TORZATOR-740778 format. One line per field, with one value per residue (C-alpha): residue number from 1; residue in one letter; x, y negated, z. Coordinates in Angstrom, 2 decimals. Layout:
N
i: [NUM|...];
aa: [A|...];
c1: [X|...];
c2: [Y|...];
c3: [Z|...];
END
This chain:
372
i: [1|2|3|4|5|6|7|8|9|10|11|12|13|14|15|16|17|18|19|20|21|22|23|24|25|26|27|28|29|30|31|32|33|34|35|36|37|38|39|40|41|42|43|44|45|46|47|48|49|50|51|52|53|54|55|56|57|58|59|60|61|62|63|64|65|66|67|68|69|70|71|72|73|74|75|76|77|78|79|80|81|82|83|84|85|86|87|88|89|90|91|92|93|94|95|96|97|98|99|100|101|102|103|104|105|106|107|108|109|110|111|112|113|114|115|116|117|118|119|120|121|122|123|124|125|126|127|128|129|130|131|132|133|134|135|136|137|138|139|140|141|142|143|144|145|146|147|148|149|150|151|152|153|154|155|156|157|158|159|160|161|162|163|164|165|166|167|168|169|170|171|172|173|174|175|176|177|178|179|180|181|182|183|184|185|186|187|188|189|190|191|192|193|194|195|196|197|198|199|200|201|202|203|204|205|206|207|208|209|210|211|212|213|214|215|216|217|218|219|220|221|222|223|224|225|226|227|228|229|230|231|232|233|234|235|236|237|238|239|240|241|242|243|244|245|246|247|248|249|250|251|252|253|254|255|256|257|258|259|260|261|262|263|264|265|266|267|268|269|270|271|272|273|274|275|276|277|278|279|280|281|282|283|284|285|286|287|288|289|290|291|292|293|294|295|296|297|298|299|300|301|302|303|304|305|306|307|308|309|310|311|312|313|314|315|316|317|318|319|320|321|322|323|324|325|326|327|328|329|330|331|332|333|334|335|336|337|338|339|340|341|342|343|344|345|346|347|348|349|350|351|352|353|354|355|356|357|358|359|360|361|362|363|364|365|366|367|368|369|370|371|372];
aa: [M|A|A|L|A|N|E|W|N|V|L|A|R|G|V|P|F|R|T|W|N|W|M|A|T|W|W|R|H|Y|G|S|P|R|P|A|A|V|T|R|R|E|L|F|V|L|A|V|H|D|A|A|G|T|L|A|G|L|A|P|W|Y|R|Q|T|R|A|G|R|P|R|T|V|R|F|L|G|S|G|H|A|C|S|D|Y|L|S|V|L|C|R|P|G|C|E|A|E|V|A|T|E|L|A|E|W|L|S|E|H|R|R|P|C|T|D|G|Q|Q|A|W|D|R|L|E|M|T|G|V|D|A|A|D|K|T|V|N|E|L|V|A|A|L|A|E|R|G|S|L|V|H|R|R|S|A|P|H|C|W|R|L|P|L|P|A|D|W|E|S|Y|L|A|R|L|S|K|S|H|R|K|Q|L|R|R|F|Q|R|R|L|F|D|S|G|R|A|V|L|R|H|V|A|G|E|A|D|L|E|R|G|L|A|I|L|T|D|L|H|Q|R|R|R|H|G|F|G|E|P|G|C|F|A|E|P|S|F|A|N|F|H|R|E|V|A|M|Q|L|L|H|T|G|S|L|R|L|S|W|L|E|L|D|G|R|P|I|A|A|E|Y|Q|L|G|G|D|G|V|I|Y|A|Y|Q|S|G|I|D|P|D|A|L|A|H|E|P|G|R|L|A|T|M|A|T|L|R|A|A|I|D|G|G|Y|R|A|Y|D|L|L|R|G|D|E|A|Y|K|A|H|W|R|A|E|P|R|P|S|L|D|L|R|V|L|P|G|T|P|A|D|R|M|R|R|G|V|W|M|A|G|D|N|V|R|A|W|L|K|S|G|L|R|L|A|G|S|F|A|S];
c1: [115.72|116.55|118.36|114.95|113.38|113.32|112.03|109.56|108.12|107.73|105.68|103.53|101.98|101.40|99.40|101.09|100.21|102.17|105.38|108.72|108.57|105.25|106.00|109.60|108.57|105.66|108.08|110.35|107.44|105.23|107.26|110.90|111.84|111.71|113.57|111.55|108.17|106.00|104.67|107.36|107.15|109.64|109.97|108.52|109.02|109.10|110.61|110.20|112.79|112.71|115.48|117.31|117.31|114.75|112.15|108.86|106.81|106.96|104.87|105.40|104.59|105.68|105.20|103.83|104.74|103.81|104.22|101.24|99.69|99.63|102.47|100.44|101.62|100.15|100.82|103.30|101.29|98.23|96.51|96.10|97.79|94.72|96.58|94.14|94.65|97.46|98.42|101.02|103.02|103.50|104.71|101.71|101.15|103.06|100.29|99.82|103.56|104.30|101.32|102.47|106.00|104.72|102.22|104.93|107.21|104.45|103.30|106.83|107.35|104.11|105.86|107.66|111.03|114.16|112.62|109.69|107.27|105.86|107.15|103.56|100.29|97.97|98.06|95.77|95.15|92.54|90.77|91.97|90.33|87.99|89.18|92.88|94.17|97.44|95.88|93.07|95.61|97.62|94.75|93.57|97.06|97.28|93.86|95.03|97.93|95.72|95.51|92.17|90.87|88.27|86.73|84.63|83.22|84.88|83.77|83.92|86.41|84.67|86.06|84.74|85.71|86.54|85.38|87.40|85.84|83.93|80.66|80.56|80.97|78.21|75.86|76.11|74.80|71.26|69.68|69.75|73.38|74.44|72.60|74.27|77.80|77.21|76.00|79.17|81.25|79.63|79.39|82.61|85.19|84.53|84.34|87.73|86.38|87.23|90.73|92.33|96.02|98.39|101.66|104.13|107.45|109.18|108.53|104.75|104.77|105.11|102.34|100.05|100.57|99.98|96.68|95.56|96.45|94.76|91.51|91.35|92.00|89.54|86.82|87.37|87.50|84.05|82.85|84.59|87.34|91.12|91.81|94.37|97.21|97.05|99.01|102.74|103.48|100.76|101.83|105.54|104.94|103.00|105.44|108.20|106.28|104.70|108.18|109.09|105.82|106.41|109.79|108.34|105.45|102.78|101.68|98.47|98.16|95.92|93.79|90.77|90.70|87.47|88.03|91.69|91.08|91.70|88.41|89.25|92.28|92.70|95.59|95.60|98.00|98.37|99.53|98.88|96.19|94.28|93.86|93.42|91.58|93.36|92.65|90.93|90.03|87.43|86.97|84.14|83.49|82.78|80.18|77.61|79.76|79.85|83.66|83.76|81.54|83.52|86.85|85.61|84.27|87.55|89.83|87.59|87.72|91.50|91.81|89.72|91.68|94.89|93.88|93.38|91.20|89.73|89.16|89.23|87.50|89.01|87.48|84.25|80.58|79.64|76.60|78.32|80.48|77.56|76.20|79.30|78.70|81.56|81.09|81.65|84.49|84.06|86.79|87.60|89.21|91.11|92.52|94.55|95.44|97.97|95.29|95.84|92.87|92.91|92.79|89.65|87.96|89.12|87.80|84.47|84.23|84.93|82.30|79.73|80.48|79.97|76.64|75.48|76.49|74.69|71.60|71.61|72.12|69.25|67.07|67.84|66.91|63.68|62.80|63.52|61.37|58.49|58.75|58.59];
c2: [-80.96|-83.98|-81.61|-80.15|-83.54|-83.24|-79.65|-80.58|-83.38|-81.07|-78.68|-81.59|-81.69|-85.43|-85.59|-88.50|-87.20|-84.00|-85.64|-85.68|-89.49|-89.54|-86.68|-87.55|-91.15|-89.91|-87.76|-90.72|-92.69|-90.02|-86.90|-87.58|-85.90|-88.11|-86.44|-88.19|-87.33|-84.75|-83.58|-82.64|-82.30|-80.14|-79.46|-76.09|-76.12|-72.74|-72.49|-69.58|-69.13|-66.84|-64.43|-67.21|-69.40|-71.86|-73.21|-71.41|-72.45|-74.57|-74.90|-78.53|-78.08|-79.22|-77.56|-79.40|-78.07|-79.03|-77.15|-74.89|-75.59|-73.52|-74.02|-75.53|-75.75|-78.51|-80.22|-83.05|-86.18|-85.08|-86.98|-90.75|-91.24|-89.59|-87.77|-85.85|-82.85|-81.48|-77.97|-75.24|-76.25|-73.65|-73.17|-72.45|-68.73|-67.80|-68.39|-64.76|-64.05|-67.21|-66.61|-63.05|-64.14|-66.82|-64.44|-61.84|-64.36|-65.78|-62.29|-61.29|-64.45|-64.30|-61.94|-63.48|-65.10|-64.97|-67.53|-65.19|-67.34|-66.92|-69.06|-70.18|-69.77|-71.62|-72.74|-75.69|-76.87|-79.63|-81.23|-78.59|-78.47|-75.47|-74.43|-74.55|-71.25|-71.05|-71.80|-69.32|-66.67|-67.43|-67.14|-63.94|-62.45|-63.44|-61.90|-58.65|-58.62|-58.97|-62.75|-64.33|-67.02|-69.63|-71.72|-74.82|-77.20|-80.62|-83.93|-83.83|-85.60|-87.52|-87.77|-89.73|-88.38|-91.36|-91.77|-93.37|-96.83|-99.09|-99.05|-95.24|-95.45|-98.04|-95.73|-93.23|-95.69|-96.53|-99.36|-101.73|-100.96|-101.36|-104.68|-105.95|-105.09|-106.77|-109.89|-109.88|-109.51|-112.50|-114.86|-114.11|-112.25|-113.65|-117.18|-116.76|-117.28|-113.70|-112.38|-109.08|-109.49|-106.51|-105.90|-105.50|-105.68|-106.13|-109.88|-109.23|-106.34|-108.25|-110.64|-107.81|-105.92|-109.08|-109.74|-106.12|-106.08|-109.40|-108.53|-104.99|-106.09|-108.97|-106.74|-104.00|-106.57|-107.66|-104.15|-104.27|-101.89|-102.39|-101.57|-99.12|-101.62|-102.43|-99.23|-99.95|-96.46|-96.83|-100.31|-99.45|-96.18|-97.94|-100.79|-98.28|-95.77|-98.50|-99.61|-96.05|-95.55|-98.84|-97.57|-94.25|-95.95|-94.47|-97.62|-99.40|-102.33|-105.19|-107.99|-109.79|-113.57|-115.55|-119.23|-118.75|-117.16|-113.46|-111.82|-108.12|-105.86|-102.27|-99.97|-97.10|-94.39|-92.87|-89.48|-87.04|-89.21|-89.76|-92.93|-92.27|-95.09|-94.87|-98.07|-101.42|-104.69|-107.39|-110.91|-110.90|-114.57|-113.73|-110.98|-113.01|-112.43|-108.63|-108.42|-104.64|-104.06|-106.55|-104.96|-101.45|-102.61|-104.33|-101.47|-98.87|-100.81|-101.18|-97.41|-96.73|-99.29|-97.67|-94.28|-92.51|-89.40|-89.66|-92.05|-90.32|-91.91|-89.31|-87.83|-89.00|-88.66|-92.33|-93.02|-95.60|-92.90|-91.14|-94.57|-95.04|-91.53|-89.81|-86.06|-84.18|-81.69|-79.31|-79.36|-76.98|-77.11|-73.85|-72.44|-69.25|-67.36|-64.52|-62.02|-61.28|-60.36|-63.91|-65.19|-63.18|-64.82|-68.26|-67.68|-66.57|-69.81|-71.83|-69.94|-70.39|-74.12|-74.28|-72.49|-74.92|-77.92|-76.50|-75.84|-79.35|-80.88|-78.83|-79.79|-83.48|-83.29|-81.50|-84.06|-86.91|-85.37|-84.82|-88.36|-89.84];
c3: [85.13|82.97|80.60|79.73|78.94|75.15|75.13|77.89|75.76|72.77|74.91|76.15|72.64|72.69|75.95|77.81|81.31|80.62|79.42|81.17|81.33|83.18|85.58|86.41|87.14|89.26|91.27|92.00|93.46|94.99|95.58|96.34|99.63|102.70|105.59|108.30|106.75|108.49|105.12|102.63|98.87|97.01|93.32|92.31|88.53|86.78|83.30|80.89|78.12|75.12|74.13|72.30|75.42|74.08|76.47|75.73|78.74|81.84|85.01|86.17|89.85|93.29|96.67|99.68|103.10|106.62|109.89|110.51|107.09|103.88|101.41|98.59|94.97|92.78|89.47|89.29|88.56|90.53|93.32|93.43|90.04|88.43|85.67|83.44|81.15|83.32|82.32|82.23|79.15|76.49|72.93|70.66|70.27|73.44|75.98|77.03|77.32|79.31|81.60|82.25|83.16|85.53|87.13|87.67|89.35|91.54|92.52|93.46|95.52|97.46|99.82|102.83|102.09|104.24|106.61|107.17|105.16|101.67|98.80|98.27|100.12|97.76|94.13|93.36|89.80|89.71|86.77|84.33|80.91|81.08|77.59|78.53|77.14|79.08|82.46|81.82|80.87|84.02|86.50|84.78|85.08|88.75|89.44|87.82|90.27|93.34|93.78|94.59|92.25|93.22|90.42|90.84|88.24|88.24|86.68|82.89|80.70|77.91|74.38|71.42|67.97|65.77|62.16|59.39|59.70|62.09|60.16|60.30|64.07|64.44|62.52|65.41|67.98|68.94|66.99|69.97|70.80|67.17|66.94|70.10|68.90|65.55|67.35|69.48|66.33|64.60|67.57|69.40|67.34|63.86|65.31|67.01|70.51|71.51|70.75|71.73|72.65|72.64|74.47|71.63|73.49|76.82|76.74|76.85|79.31|82.56|81.55|80.48|83.75|85.76|83.97|84.38|88.07|88.80|87.00|88.39|91.96|91.86|90.47|93.09|95.89|94.75|95.64|99.00|97.83|98.06|94.38|92.99|92.71|96.42|97.04|96.47|95.11|92.46|91.40|91.29|89.45|86.70|86.41|85.69|83.58|81.43|80.36|79.40|77.50|75.68|74.47|73.30|71.49|73.79|75.63|74.61|77.02|75.92|77.26|75.86|75.87|75.62|74.79|75.72|79.15|79.94|80.95|80.53|80.32|79.11|80.05|77.58|76.48|73.04|71.82|69.00|67.44|70.70|72.78|76.52|78.33|81.69|83.66|83.20|84.84|84.25|85.48|88.07|87.25|83.58|83.99|82.05|78.94|79.48|79.44|79.87|76.85|74.76|75.70|74.94|71.61|70.69|71.72|70.04|66.80|67.11|67.59|64.48|62.45|63.72|62.34|65.67|65.63|69.13|72.03|75.41|78.42|80.77|83.91|85.51|84.60|84.42|82.24|80.01|78.39|76.76|75.76|73.57|72.14|73.91|74.39|77.69|78.01|80.99|83.66|86.50|89.91|90.43|93.67|93.78|96.96|97.23|98.34|102.02|104.26|105.64|102.07|101.40|104.38|103.26|99.73|101.19|103.14|99.98|98.01|100.79|100.80|97.03|97.39|100.06|97.95|94.93|97.04|98.50|95.07|93.67|96.62|96.18|92.49|93.38|96.05|93.67|90.98|93.44|94.79|91.33];
END
């Protein structure tokens, strides 16, 4: 599929998690076939071309198979890598046509193949932007052809629209928050005690990754957790993809020094005027200096000064995101089944489970309100 790389990246529309570089690197570290593995992952990428032979749409999927289990199709980049805004890629204006072609193919291939099994038993698309036009068109087209669709709300992504200058941003904040950031600016940044360092080339990259890894791991260990970089696949994937993103101008890796010592690191990606805050780390021995707040402040200001239009804090409903005035963007987890009688029973079980979870959540809120 490397021959499609340039067209693939055009269809990604600047979202780094959708690019050929990100997904092909992810496949090398997470998906490449391993003959001895009980669970196998196979590429399941569907490409739609127009009459002129130009790529109009692309479903960047893989299929996971295991004896006795459903053949499940998922996005490349999903899982532990925590790629957000994954989607069926499509040329603007062709969403309905591409969705129809994909739905036709999937409907045709839900019947048993020569080995007596279906090409797919389940399509899972997690963390999809609820406003994603192509995905919405696809699941609607599949439902029209007899497939069963199960939707469930997922944690929001949070995006902060950026103004033209720092003072305009500060005006959006609460009085206390604004006062605190101005105090940080005077006492730490203007005095030269706090400095944000950026990875500008290959010579800086290894150092930046080492600082990020060290601070992230030490902070997670403080919570009794292993940390993301403890997993070799995660660490190796990011070491390789960071180099590629650096060469394409999409990498925003920085660390904050206080009195010459790194106390925070931010691993961010850029594309189409948006900064995506992907991963971070802070020094657990410097919590009195609020390193996370300082790093967010510094990288936000750098994004505004760089002319970016938005700062995206990605998936997760942590309270600090609203505190910085980011706005929630609804996300969905979608599961599609071919539509057999067994599928109808399975979908009923999923829906019953959702109802129970909603009931329990509502009951917990009620109990908490009563207790207070």
